[in-house]
Backbone of each chain as ProteinMPNN parsed JSONL, in Angstrom:
{"seq_chain_A": "MGQFANITFKRMKNFLKWLGNHKTVDVLVAGNHPIKVTCHESKQSYPLPGHREVNKHIVKDFMEWLIKNGILTEEEFKEHL", "coords_chain_A": {"N_chain_A": [[34.468, 212.989, -91.2], [32.818, 214.543, -92.689], [33.134, 216.498, -94.814], [34.008, 215.1, -97.093], [33.299, 212.894, -99.783], [32.428, 209.728, -101.278], [33.83, 209.143, -104.437], [33.304, 208.864, -107.97], [35.042, 206.729, -110.336], [35.364, 207.844, -112.788], [35.24, 210.617, -112.276], [37.453, 210.89, -110.622], [39.376, 210.124, -112.5], [39.309, 212.273, -114.337], [40.163, 214.329, -112.626], [42.795, 213.408, -112.153], [43.804, 213.601, -114.665], [43.893, 216.351, -115.036], [45.669, 216.935, -112.928], [47.99, 215.558, -113.769], [48.608, 217.074, -116.03], [49.028, 219.684, -115.03], [50.52, 219.799, -112.766], [53.51, 218.838, -110.877], [53.702, 215.907, -111.234], [53.657, 212.429, -112.147], [51.269, 210.44, -113.667], [50.217, 207.249, -113.811], [48.371, 205.053, -115.646], [47.489, 201.806, -115.908], [45.998, 199.402, -117.336], [44.328, 197.061, -115.372], [45.647, 197.528, -113.011], [46.546, 199.223, -109.905], [46.264, 202.84, -110.052], [49.014, 204.817, -110.48], [50.428, 207.436, -108.845], [53.048, 209.596, -109.017], [55.271, 211.719, -107.391], [57.339, 214.196, -108.707], [59.471, 215.437, -107.323], [59.885, 214.366, -104.71], [59.88, 211.674, -105.359], [58.104, 209.895, -104.333], [55.424, 207.577, -104.368], [51.86, 207.129, -104.887], [49.375, 204.81, -104.615], [46.325, 204.385, -106.289], [43.112, 203.013, -106.071], [41.85, 201.625, -108.993], [39.214, 201.228, -109.788], [35.625, 201.104, -109.849], [34.044, 203.038, -107.284], [35.828, 205.478, -105.458], [36.589, 205.403, -102.103], [35.675, 207.696, -99.506], [37.508, 208.07, -97.441], [39.921, 207.326, -98.577], [40.071, 209.284, -100.491], [40.455, 211.523, -98.887], [42.843, 210.888, -97.687], [44.549, 210.715, -99.907], [44.479, 213.378, -100.689], [45.702, 214.551, -98.509], [48.282, 213.408, -98.857], [49.04, 214.596, -101.245], [49.228, 217.254, -100.453], [51.175, 217.117, -98.433], [53.337, 216.424, -99.977], [53.783, 218.762, -101.343], [52.409, 219.283, -103.729], [49.929, 220.291, -104.362], [47.454, 222.667, -103.012], [44.904, 222.429, -100.433], [42.635, 223.916, -101.222], [42.954, 224.004, -104.043], [42.762, 221.293, -104.624], [40.091, 220.713, -103.77], [38.798, 222.443, -105.599], [39.307, 221.396, -108.07], [38.644, 218.698, -108.057]], "CA_chain_A": [[34.571, 212.792, -92.729], [31.64, 215.263, -93.185], [33.267, 217.26, -96.057], [34.444, 214.214, -98.201], [32.342, 211.922, -100.199], [32.956, 208.686, -102.254], [33.774, 209.715, -105.813], [33.376, 207.839, -109.016], [36.328, 206.57, -110.931], [35.423, 208.805, -113.887], [35.563, 211.931, -111.721], [38.879, 210.718, -110.255], [40.181, 210.104, -113.669], [39.349, 213.633, -114.85], [41.051, 215.035, -111.712], [44.145, 212.95, -112.339], [44.221, 214.144, -115.984], [44.23, 217.729, -114.725], [46.84, 216.844, -112.085], [49.16, 215.205, -114.621], [48.891, 218.137, -116.986], [49.329, 220.972, -114.467], [51.378, 219.719, -111.571], [54.787, 218.055, -111.056], [53.4, 214.506, -110.93], [53.381, 211.45, -113.192], [50.14, 209.653, -113.414], [50.352, 206.101, -114.742], [47.195, 204.248, -115.623], [47.919, 200.663, -116.723], [45.062, 198.25, -117.296], [43.594, 196.918, -114.138], [46.508, 197.766, -111.93], [46.275, 200.537, -109.31], [46.783, 204.024, -110.639], [50.294, 205.239, -109.704], [50.719, 208.908, -108.883], [54.396, 209.82, -108.484], [55.745, 213.138, -107.187], [58.696, 214.325, -109.291], [60.539, 215.877, -106.356], [60.208, 213.371, -103.633], [59.905, 210.364, -105.949], [57.194, 209.047, -103.606], [54.244, 207.242, -105.164], [50.575, 206.822, -104.152], [48.507, 203.885, -105.501], [44.922, 204.653, -106.177], [42.385, 201.959, -106.704], [41.447, 202.053, -110.297], [37.924, 200.618, -110.22], [34.386, 201.575, -109.247], [34.03, 204.262, -106.503], [36.959, 205.62, -104.54], [35.996, 205.69, -100.891], [35.964, 209.042, -99.021], [38.715, 208.045, -96.567], [41.066, 207.374, -99.478], [40.085, 210.683, -101.127], [41.055, 212.463, -97.871], [44.274, 210.481, -97.474], [45.276, 211.129, -101.102], [44.57, 214.835, -100.596], [46.79, 214.825, -97.529], [49.516, 213.062, -99.459], [49.391, 215.596, -102.231], [49.57, 218.483, -99.797], [52.457, 216.807, -97.756], [54.412, 216.447, -100.973], [53.883, 220.107, -101.924], [51.976, 219.243, -105.123], [48.868, 221.291, -104.427], [46.793, 223.044, -101.76], [43.585, 221.895, -100.209], [41.71, 224.631, -102.029], [43.069, 223.539, -105.415], [42.192, 219.923, -104.645], [38.61, 220.74, -103.764], [38.304, 223.178, -106.782], [39.426, 220.551, -109.337], [38.053, 217.339, -107.981]], "C_chain_A": [[33.423, 213.553, -93.394], [31.885, 215.882, -94.559], [33.691, 216.428, -97.247], [33.318, 213.343, -98.44], [33.021, 210.884, -101.156], [32.821, 209.421, -103.574], [33.895, 208.645, -106.812], [34.724, 207.83, -109.685], [36.437, 207.572, -112.056], [35.806, 210.213, -113.446], [37.06, 211.946, -111.21], [39.814, 210.786, -111.415], [40.405, 211.482, -114.288], [40.234, 214.522, -113.938], [42.496, 214.658, -111.978], [44.709, 213.498, -113.685], [44.655, 215.603, -115.801], [45.591, 217.746, -113.965], [48.132, 216.539, -112.932], [49.614, 216.311, -115.594], [49.398, 219.479, -116.333], [50.254, 220.932, -113.331], [52.586, 218.836, -111.815], [54.588, 216.635, -110.53], [53.35, 213.716, -112.265], [52.219, 210.647, -112.764], [50.178, 208.493, -114.345], [49.034, 205.219, -114.56], [47.463, 203.042, -116.503], [46.945, 199.499, -116.51], [44.337, 198.176, -115.967], [44.473, 196.912, -112.883], [46.129, 199.002, -111.209], [46.864, 201.664, -110.078], [47.965, 204.475, -109.872], [50.458, 206.729, -109.915], [52.103, 209.116, -108.284], [54.787, 211.24, -108.484], [57.206, 213.22, -107.792], [59.795, 214.635, -108.287], [60.864, 214.875, -105.391], [60.28, 211.979, -104.138], [58.977, 209.38, -105.213], [55.958, 208.801, -104.537], [53.037, 206.944, -104.288], [49.761, 205.917, -105.069], [47.072, 204.121, -105.277], [44.131, 203.489, -106.776], [41.619, 202.379, -107.951], [40.062, 201.538, -110.728], [36.768, 201.197, -109.381], [34.514, 202.929, -108.468], [35.3, 204.273, -105.633], [36.353, 206.089, -103.173], [36.553, 207.019, -100.303], [37.2, 209.124, -98.154], [39.911, 208.023, -97.483], [41.138, 208.7, -100.169], [40.767, 211.63, -100.198], [42.464, 212.161, -97.746], [45.112, 210.878, -98.731], [45.514, 212.623, -101.128], [45.725, 215.242, -99.628], [48.146, 214.488, -98.077], [49.959, 214.03, -100.474], [49.875, 216.852, -101.605], [50.962, 218.267, -99.083], [53.621, 216.874, -98.756], [54.556, 217.733, -101.73], [53.283, 220.17, -103.346], [50.8, 220.233, -105.344], [48.356, 221.636, -103.006], [45.446, 222.36, -101.635], [42.517, 222.617, -101.026], [41.738, 224.144, -103.466], [42.497, 222.129, -105.58], [40.7, 219.93, -104.69], [38.056, 221.482, -105.027], [38.287, 222.169, -108.02], [38.933, 219.152, -109.291], [36.67, 217.269, -108.427]], "O_chain_A": [[33.075, 213.257, -94.537], [30.998, 215.832, -95.411], [33.743, 216.968, -98.352], [32.496, 213.044, -97.574], [34.06, 211.168, -101.752], [31.885, 210.184, -103.813], [34.518, 207.613, -106.56], [35.468, 208.809, -109.615], [37.52, 208.117, -112.271], [36.57, 210.911, -114.113], [37.779, 212.931, -111.383], [40.882, 211.396, -111.359], [41.512, 211.825, -114.704], [40.97, 215.372, -114.438], [43.352, 215.542, -112.022], [45.895, 213.803, -113.812], [45.67, 216.028, -116.354], [46.513, 218.476, -114.327], [49.17, 217.187, -112.794], [50.791, 216.455, -115.922], [50.083, 220.276, -116.974], [50.76, 221.982, -112.937], [52.674, 218.162, -112.842], [55.198, 216.216, -109.547], [53.05, 214.258, -113.328], [52.157, 210.2, -111.618], [50.173, 208.684, -115.561], [48.706, 204.752, -113.47], [47.648, 203.194, -117.71], [47.101, 198.714, -115.575], [43.786, 199.176, -115.506], [44.099, 196.37, -111.843], [45.433, 199.83, -111.797], [47.896, 201.478, -110.722], [47.899, 204.508, -108.643], [50.608, 207.203, -111.041], [52.293, 208.82, -107.104], [54.646, 211.92, -109.5], [58.108, 212.459, -107.444], [60.916, 214.141, -108.405], [62.034, 214.526, -105.231], [60.723, 211.111, -103.386], [59.052, 208.172, -105.44], [55.541, 209.648, -105.327], [53.162, 206.565, -103.124], [49.501, 206.283, -106.216], [46.621, 204.06, -104.134], [44.448, 203.028, -107.873], [40.858, 203.347, -107.953], [39.789, 201.433, -111.924], [36.996, 201.725, -108.293], [35.075, 203.876, -109.02], [35.765, 203.24, -105.152], [35.662, 207.107, -103.145], [37.695, 207.407, -100.55], [37.875, 210.153, -98.137], [40.892, 208.693, -97.162], [42.24, 209.192, -100.409], [41.57, 212.458, -100.629], [43.278, 213.084, -97.698], [46.252, 211.324, -98.599], [46.581, 213.094, -101.523], [46.551, 216.113, -99.903], [49.103, 215.21, -97.799], [51.157, 214.291, -100.585], [50.806, 217.484, -102.105], [51.816, 219.152, -99.137], [54.723, 217.314, -98.43], [55.356, 217.818, -102.663], [53.648, 221.072, -104.101], [50.713, 220.903, -106.373], [48.732, 221.036, -101.999], [44.92, 221.791, -102.592], [41.571, 221.975, -101.483], [40.688, 223.894, -104.058], [41.829, 221.83, -106.569], [40.086, 219.26, -105.52], [36.951, 221.168, -105.471], [37.367, 222.155, -108.838], [38.807, 218.479, -110.314], [36.07, 216.195, -108.412]]}, "seq_chain_B": "MFRTLELIKRSRLLRKLFKPEIYPEVFFANFHKLPSRITVEWFKDEGMIIGKVMADGKEFMTQGANADEFVEMVNESIITVFDVPYEYFDIIKQSRSYSPPSEEYEKLKTPSVLRGSIGFVKKDNALKFA", "coords_chain_B": {"N_chain_B": [[52.325, 213.202, -116.921], [49.861, 211.517, -118.687], [48.596, 208.468, -119.497], [46.605, 207.19, -122.095], [43.586, 205.222, -122.361], [43.5, 203.98, -124.916], [46.083, 203.59, -125.575], [46.798, 201.732, -123.681], [45.324, 199.585, -124.466], [46.553, 199.05, -126.895], [49.129, 198.374, -125.903], [48.536, 196.125, -124.386], [47.831, 194.306, -126.398], [50.191, 194.088, -127.777], [51.708, 192.961, -125.793], [50.5, 190.499, -125.601], [51.066, 189.4, -128.032], [53.889, 189.655, -128.153], [55.375, 188.312, -125.809], [56.898, 189.57, -122.83], [60.241, 188.765, -121.897], [61.002, 187.015, -118.946], [63.387, 187.516, -116.596], [65.112, 185.62, -114.239], [66.922, 186.756, -112.412], [66.231, 189.441, -112.292], [63.727, 189.336, -111.533], [64.109, 188.252, -108.888], [65.478, 190.355, -107.8], [63.554, 192.375, -107.795], [61.558, 191.173, -106.168], [62.942, 191.002, -103.721], [63.113, 193.621, -103.12], [60.728, 194.329, -102.068], [59.025, 195.074, -98.96], [59.663, 193.149, -95.975], [57.915, 193.002, -93.921], [54.618, 194.156, -93.386], [52.02, 196.379, -92.077], [48.586, 196.469, -91.752], [45.907, 198.459, -91.021], [42.553, 198.063, -90.777], [39.048, 198.804, -91.704], [35.535, 198.694, -91.948], [33.368, 200.168, -94.31], [30.515, 201.42, -95.616], [29.981, 199.014, -97.102], [32.441, 198.425, -98.112], [35.788, 197.314, -97.613], [38.259, 199.122, -96.051], [41.593, 200.024, -95.951], [44.553, 201.02, -94.149], [47.73, 201.083, -95.142], [50.865, 200.299, -93.938], [54.219, 200.397, -94.722], [57.581, 199.931, -94.6], [58.11, 202.688, -93.917], [56.435, 203.93, -95.772], [53.136, 205.125, -96.346], [49.769, 204.434, -97.175], [46.41, 204.283, -98.49], [43.997, 201.733, -99.252], [41.401, 199.803, -100.865], [38.733, 197.314, -100.812], [36.155, 195.276, -102.118], [35.473, 192.949, -100.901], [36.853, 190.369, -98.731], [38.801, 188.835, -100.166], [39.259, 190.466, -102.417], [40.273, 192.687, -101.091], [42.641, 191.794, -99.926], [43.982, 191.222, -102.287], [44.166, 193.762, -103.379], [45.838, 195.013, -101.477], [48.214, 193.677, -101.935], [48.672, 194.385, -104.606], [48.886, 197.095, -104.398], [51.2, 197.415, -102.799], [53.137, 196.31, -104.546], [52.978, 198.182, -106.544], [53.718, 200.662, -105.386], [56.318, 200.109, -104.603], [57.623, 200.13, -106.976], [57.828, 197.955, -108.854], [58.457, 196.666, -111.963], [55.974, 196.519, -114.656], [56.129, 194.149, -116.123], [56.811, 192.211, -114.396], [54.924, 192.308, -112.549], [52.501, 190.797, -112.558], [53.4, 188.215, -112.125], [54.52, 188.316, -109.549], [52.283, 189.132, -108.179], [50.581, 186.885, -108.532], [51.706, 185.139, -106.747], [50.798, 185.973, -104.345], [52.284, 187.386, -102.184], [51.777, 188.624, -99.754], [49.804, 187.489, -97.452], [47.129, 187.328, -95.207], [47.104, 186.021, -91.803], [45.12, 183.094, -90.966], [43.149, 183.375, -89.063], [42.902, 186.183, -88.931], [42.02, 186.654, -91.5], [39.563, 185.488, -91.438], [38.244, 187.29, -89.828], [38.12, 189.45, -91.556], [36.299, 188.501, -93.34], [33.984, 188.237, -91.744], [30.917, 189.697, -91.257], [30.115, 191.049, -88.913], [32.371, 191.83, -87.687], [33.983, 194.834, -87.493], [36.363, 196.217, -87.651], [39.976, 195.998, -87.607], [43.395, 194.917, -87.221], [46.202, 193.929, -89.111], [49.177, 192.125, -89.395], [51.307, 191.559, -91.879], [53.491, 189.191, -93.233], [56.053, 188.871, -95.532], [55.86, 186.27, -97.932], [58.049, 183.663, -98.916], [57.212, 182.003, -100.976], [56.859, 182.93, -103.455], [59.112, 182.859, -104.822], [59.223, 180.442, -106.131], [57.821, 180.845, -108.351], [59.458, 181.982, -110.167]], "CA_chain_B": [[52.019, 212.435, -118.224], [48.657, 210.713, -118.479], [48.505, 207.552, -120.59], [45.226, 206.922, -122.405], [43.141, 203.766, -122.532], [43.84, 203.387, -126.233], [47.565, 203.138, -125.563], [46.819, 200.567, -122.861], [44.841, 198.429, -125.327], [47.657, 198.7, -127.798], [50.217, 197.721, -125.237], [48.063, 194.752, -124.035], [47.802, 193.429, -127.572], [51.548, 193.814, -128.068], [52.163, 192.064, -124.747], [50.025, 189.179, -125.865], [51.806, 188.903, -129.207], [55.315, 189.526, -127.86], [55.42, 188.233, -124.258], [58.172, 189.988, -122.301], [60.988, 187.699, -121.273], [61.214, 187.216, -117.54], [64.715, 187.211, -116.163], [65.012, 185.309, -112.831], [67.707, 187.69, -111.583], [65.476, 190.684, -112.189], [62.548, 188.916, -110.641], [64.546, 188.162, -107.467], [65.841, 191.699, -107.255], [62.312, 193.048, -107.542], [60.962, 190.576, -105.058], [63.54, 191.381, -102.469], [62.813, 195.048, -102.95], [59.51, 194.465, -101.287], [59.284, 194.987, -97.488], [59.456, 191.826, -95.381], [56.661, 193.017, -93.061], [53.735, 195.334, -93.443], [50.906, 196.418, -91.251], [47.325, 197.021, -92.328], [44.783, 198.697, -90.152], [41.367, 198.066, -91.691], [37.724, 198.958, -91.125], [34.484, 198.482, -92.949], [32.678, 201.477, -94.538], [29.559, 201.417, -96.777], [30.064, 197.8, -97.937], [33.827, 198.235, -98.591], [36.84, 197.197, -96.6], [39.191, 200.17, -96.274], [42.741, 199.744, -95.156], [45.756, 201.94, -94.148], [48.853, 200.22, -95.238], [52.171, 200.901, -93.535], [55.224, 199.535, -95.213], [58.926, 200.533, -94.734], [58.05, 204.119, -93.951], [55.444, 204.481, -96.677], [51.808, 204.907, -95.889], [48.725, 204.821, -98.136], [45.189, 203.55, -98.242], [43.46, 200.988, -100.359], [40.05, 199.306, -100.6], [38.285, 196.132, -101.53], [34.73, 195.047, -101.904], [35.368, 191.777, -99.978], [38.153, 190.044, -98.136], [39.718, 188.453, -101.198], [39.708, 191.565, -103.228], [41.03, 193.56, -100.288], [44.058, 191.204, -99.856], [44.601, 191.417, -103.629], [44.522, 195.222, -103.54], [46.976, 195.268, -100.609], [49.385, 193.089, -102.672], [48.936, 195.193, -105.868], [49.364, 198.502, -104.038], [52.603, 197.345, -102.39], [53.913, 196.125, -105.729], [52.945, 199.446, -107.291], [54.506, 201.667, -104.647], [57.794, 199.753, -104.609], [58.2, 200.301, -108.344], [58.067, 196.713, -109.55], [58.018, 196.879, -113.366], [54.764, 195.801, -114.944], [56.42, 192.849, -116.693], [56.954, 191.267, -113.211], [53.803, 192.619, -111.674], [51.559, 189.665, -112.468], [54.017, 187.01, -111.548], [54.674, 188.554, -108.123], [50.936, 189.174, -107.703], [50.109, 185.534, -108.454], [52.256, 184.443, -105.567], [50.201, 186.511, -103.098], [53.327, 187.445, -101.2], [51.297, 189.056, -98.505], [48.52, 186.948, -97.111], [46.82, 187.409, -93.791], [46.947, 184.757, -91.045], [43.788, 182.556, -91.258], [42.171, 184.027, -88.143], [42.633, 187.575, -89.371], [41.285, 186.544, -92.746], [38.166, 185.195, -91.023], [37.714, 188.529, -89.326], [37.805, 190.294, -92.673], [35.112, 187.996, -93.921], [32.863, 188.263, -90.87], [30.27, 191.031, -91.36], [29.905, 191.681, -87.602], [33.686, 192.435, -87.237], [34.048, 196.085, -88.223], [37.736, 196.785, -87.766], [41.059, 195.2, -87.05], [44.785, 195.28, -87.613], [46.872, 192.724, -89.561], [50.604, 192.201, -89.69], [51.656, 190.604, -92.923], [54.883, 188.796, -93.405], [56.216, 188.436, -96.966], [56.187, 184.777, -98.038], [58.994, 183.373, -100.021], [56.752, 181.022, -101.974], [56.867, 183.686, -104.738], [60.356, 182.493, -105.552], [59.037, 179.24, -106.933], [57.154, 181.241, -109.596], [60.442, 182.527, -111.032]], "C_chain_B": [[50.81, 211.534, -117.893], [48.491, 209.796, -119.695], [47.054, 207.153, -120.861], [44.884, 205.47, -122.472], [43.559, 203.129, -123.8], [45.297, 202.85, -126.239], [47.591, 201.874, -124.709], [46.361, 199.415, -123.679], [45.854, 198.037, -126.337], [48.703, 197.858, -127.104], [49.805, 196.292, -124.806], [48.143, 193.85, -125.188], [49.295, 193.177, -127.883], [52.118, 192.859, -127.07], [51.673, 190.6, -125.047], [50.79, 188.536, -127.047], [53.284, 188.702, -128.908], [55.514, 189.509, -126.365], [56.778, 188.611, -123.84], [58.898, 188.803, -121.683], [61.149, 188.064, -119.782], [62.525, 186.704, -117.199], [64.691, 186.806, -114.66], [65.799, 186.308, -111.965], [67.012, 189.009, -111.353], [64.319, 190.48, -111.271], [62.937, 188.891, -109.189], [64.863, 189.522, -106.894], [64.556, 192.49, -106.933], [61.594, 192.495, -106.322], [61.556, 190.979, -103.776], [63.468, 192.872, -102.201], [61.644, 195.304, -101.981], [59.747, 194.247, -99.77], [58.956, 193.517, -96.963], [58.25, 191.823, -94.422], [55.894, 194.275, -93.42], [52.614, 195.209, -92.475], [49.762, 197.065, -91.906], [46.31, 197.182, -91.223], [43.557, 198.919, -91.042], [40.107, 198.365, -90.94], [36.767, 198.857, -92.335], [33.661, 199.784, -93.036], [31.831, 201.297, -95.786], [29.832, 200.262, -97.722], [31.515, 197.577, -98.424], [34.694, 198.006, -97.349], [37.948, 198.201, -96.974], [40.396, 199.871, -95.408], [43.834, 200.718, -95.228], [46.925, 201.005, -94.105], [50.132, 200.929, -94.876], [53.289, 199.946, -93.836], [56.506, 200.251, -95.356], [58.833, 202.075, -94.855], [57.03, 204.756, -94.883], [54.026, 204.141, -96.116], [50.775, 205.315, -96.967], [47.518, 203.958, -97.762], [44.733, 202.79, -99.407], [42.075, 200.431, -99.925], [39.764, 198.014, -101.359], [36.876, 195.865, -101.189], [34.456, 193.821, -101.006], [36.783, 191.401, -99.536], [39.202, 189.603, -99.207], [40.222, 189.62, -102.032], [40.573, 192.518, -102.356], [42.51, 193.128, -100.184], [44.751, 191.458, -101.237], [45.037, 192.845, -103.809], [45.736, 195.563, -102.644], [48.206, 194.845, -101.405], [49.692, 194.033, -103.892], [49.437, 196.608, -105.48], [50.856, 198.471, -103.502], [53.509, 197.238, -103.578], [54.068, 197.421, -106.499], [53.842, 200.546, -106.636], [55.956, 201.401, -104.585], [58.302, 199.556, -106.024], [58.63, 199.001, -109.019], [57.579, 196.975, -110.958], [56.779, 195.997, -113.677], [54.965, 194.412, -115.53], [56.429, 191.727, -115.546], [55.786, 191.378, -112.232], [53.001, 191.38, -111.487], [52.151, 188.444, -111.772], [54.202, 187.115, -110.086], [53.219, 188.536, -107.55], [50.339, 187.744, -107.512], [50.504, 184.833, -107.22], [51.578, 184.882, -104.256], [51.2, 186.537, -101.948], [52.848, 187.835, -99.819], [49.908, 188.477, -98.295], [48.309, 186.967, -95.672], [46.822, 186.004, -93.058], [45.406, 184.296, -91.151], [42.775, 183.253, -90.257], [41.845, 185.483, -88.455], [41.805, 187.61, -90.662], [39.782, 186.367, -92.431], [37.488, 186.488, -90.548], [37.292, 189.503, -90.498], [36.513, 189.841, -93.337], [33.848, 188.102, -93.067], [32.21, 189.572, -90.85], [30.191, 191.733, -90.018], [31.239, 192.321, -87.094], [33.931, 193.664, -88.19], [35.476, 196.671, -88.448], [38.764, 195.845, -87.177], [42.39, 195.654, -87.596], [45.516, 193.904, -88.006], [48.352, 193.017, -89.81], [50.793, 191.08, -90.714], [53.143, 190.381, -93.014], [55.099, 188.315, -94.802], [56.673, 186.958, -97.016], [57.125, 184.576, -99.209], [58.549, 182.37, -101.034], [56.67, 181.707, -103.405], [58.073, 183.24, -105.55], [60.151, 181.34, -106.448], [58.38, 179.559, -108.249], [58.129, 181.724, -110.611], [60.955, 181.57, -112.091]], "O_chain_B": [[50.814, 210.862, -116.862], [48.27, 210.281, -120.805], [46.339, 206.808, -119.921], [45.746, 204.603, -122.617], [43.924, 201.954, -123.847], [45.626, 201.821, -126.83], [48.386, 200.986, -125.015], [46.955, 198.339, -123.603], [46.029, 196.855, -126.632], [49.12, 196.807, -127.591], [50.617, 195.369, -124.855], [48.497, 192.684, -125.012], [49.612, 192.044, -128.245], [52.937, 192.013, -127.431], [52.373, 189.627, -124.767], [51.102, 187.345, -127.057], [53.88, 187.715, -129.34], [55.782, 190.533, -125.736], [57.756, 188.09, -124.376], [58.29, 187.95, -121.037], [61.39, 189.214, -119.415], [62.811, 185.539, -117.473], [64.263, 187.632, -113.854], [65.344, 186.657, -110.875], [67.197, 189.631, -110.307], [63.985, 191.283, -110.399], [62.224, 189.423, -108.338], [64.589, 189.83, -105.734], [64.489, 193.186, -105.92], [61.07, 193.266, -105.517], [60.842, 191.276, -102.818], [63.763, 193.303, -101.086], [61.581, 196.281, -101.234], [60.528, 193.39, -99.355], [58.087, 192.82, -97.487], [57.653, 190.78, -94.155], [56.475, 195.318, -93.718], [52.257, 194.103, -92.068], [49.911, 198.1, -92.555], [45.898, 196.219, -90.575], [43.517, 199.796, -91.905], [40.047, 198.221, -89.719], [37.145, 198.924, -93.505], [33.313, 200.402, -92.03], [32.352, 201.052, -96.874], [29.912, 200.434, -98.938], [31.763, 196.585, -99.109], [34.384, 198.43, -96.236], [38.504, 198.14, -98.071], [40.241, 199.501, -94.244], [44.07, 201.25, -96.313], [47.097, 200.233, -93.162], [50.458, 201.991, -95.406], [53.338, 198.836, -93.306], [56.573, 201.155, -96.188], [59.4, 202.673, -95.769], [56.778, 205.959, -94.811], [53.776, 203.086, -95.533], [50.884, 206.377, -97.58], [47.566, 203.08, -96.901], [45.065, 203.175, -100.528], [41.66, 200.579, -98.775], [40.405, 197.666, -102.35], [36.423, 196.185, -100.09], [33.374, 193.676, -100.436], [37.765, 192.035, -99.921], [40.368, 189.988, -99.118], [41.413, 189.753, -102.314], [41.528, 193.097, -102.873], [43.446, 193.915, -100.323], [45.917, 191.845, -101.312], [46.123, 193.123, -104.317], [46.583, 196.353, -103.06], [49.153, 195.622, -101.521], [50.842, 194.402, -104.132], [50.282, 197.202, -106.15], [51.63, 199.397, -103.745], [54.516, 197.939, -103.67], [55.135, 197.724, -107.033], [54.606, 201.235, -107.312], [56.765, 202.326, -104.521], [59.31, 198.882, -106.237], [59.669, 198.95, -109.677], [56.457, 197.439, -111.163], [56.562, 194.938, -113.088], [54.067, 193.574, -115.445], [56.108, 190.556, -115.751], [55.688, 190.649, -111.245], [52.823, 190.933, -110.354], [51.512, 187.763, -110.969], [54.063, 186.11, -109.389], [53.005, 187.943, -106.493], [49.701, 187.444, -106.503], [49.751, 184.022, -106.682], [51.754, 184.259, -103.209], [51.046, 185.868, -100.926], [53.438, 187.43, -98.817], [48.942, 188.937, -98.904], [49.231, 186.647, -94.923], [46.566, 184.971, -93.676], [44.544, 185.135, -91.413], [41.679, 183.647, -90.655], [40.72, 185.954, -88.282], [40.989, 188.509, -90.862], [38.9, 186.976, -93.038], [36.317, 186.736, -90.834], [36.299, 190.227, -90.425], [35.732, 190.653, -93.832], [32.744, 188.062, -93.61], [32.853, 190.546, -90.46], [30.2, 192.963, -90.001], [31.244, 193.195, -86.227], [34.056, 193.556, -89.41], [35.703, 197.502, -89.327], [38.445, 194.997, -86.343], [42.491, 196.638, -88.328], [45.419, 192.906, -87.292], [48.705, 194.051, -90.376], [50.51, 189.903, -90.489], [53.939, 191.31, -92.882], [54.387, 187.414, -95.246], [57.598, 186.487, -96.354], [57.027, 185.184, -100.275], [59.339, 181.912, -101.86], [56.428, 181.03, -104.404], [58.061, 183.243, -106.781], [60.839, 181.233, -107.463], [58.348, 178.732, -109.16], [57.777, 181.887, -111.779], [61.81, 181.94, -112.895]]}, "name": "protein", "num_of_chains": 2, "seq": "MGQFANITFKRMKNFLKWLGNHKTVDVLVAGNHPIKVTCHESKQSYPLPGHREVNKHIVKDFMEWLIKNGILTEEEFKEHLMFRTLELIKRSRLLRKLFKPEIYPEVFFANFHKLPSRITVEWFKDEGMIIGKVMADGKEFMTQGANADEFVEMVNESIITVFDVPYEYFDIIKQSRSYSPPSEEYEKLKTPSVLRGSIGFVKKDNALKFA"}
């Protein structure tokens, strides 16, 4: 897990804002519920914890989910996160 | 589409003023959409409990600062991923449809236990909330 680190919610929120505006996903932030990222094509969703820091294991898993669903590449993820 | 916090505050106020009606049939339909069994492989990392949730072919990860929060996040994540409408979110969440067996829950709470695996079975006590 050397290349991943915990990230703050603010940083994740900025990344999700970019993701929602530039990629084929819907990002739903609703109060204190998990953030829901839904891929338009596969209709699959990923729930992100919407509070404090996001653990590095979840960051990596989320990246792998985005790549598996063809939403973006690893390079794009690292560039915009 | 990214919904802003201001919109969320407005919608919260509207929800308080005009509480959405809960229809039992819709509640049951959404409750039965949820998987009857899920598996969570968890471990502890930097003061957090991190879990990989596997449910009906879907896999994702979640986290919690302590055992109670972790179980709550597992429940919330499942409800989110299985597209339960937000009007029914809280009522299903209240029921804690997925609670770990007591011995597994104790392992989550014990600092010296660093990892484990839990099989959750959906409880039907949520139906009494309808």
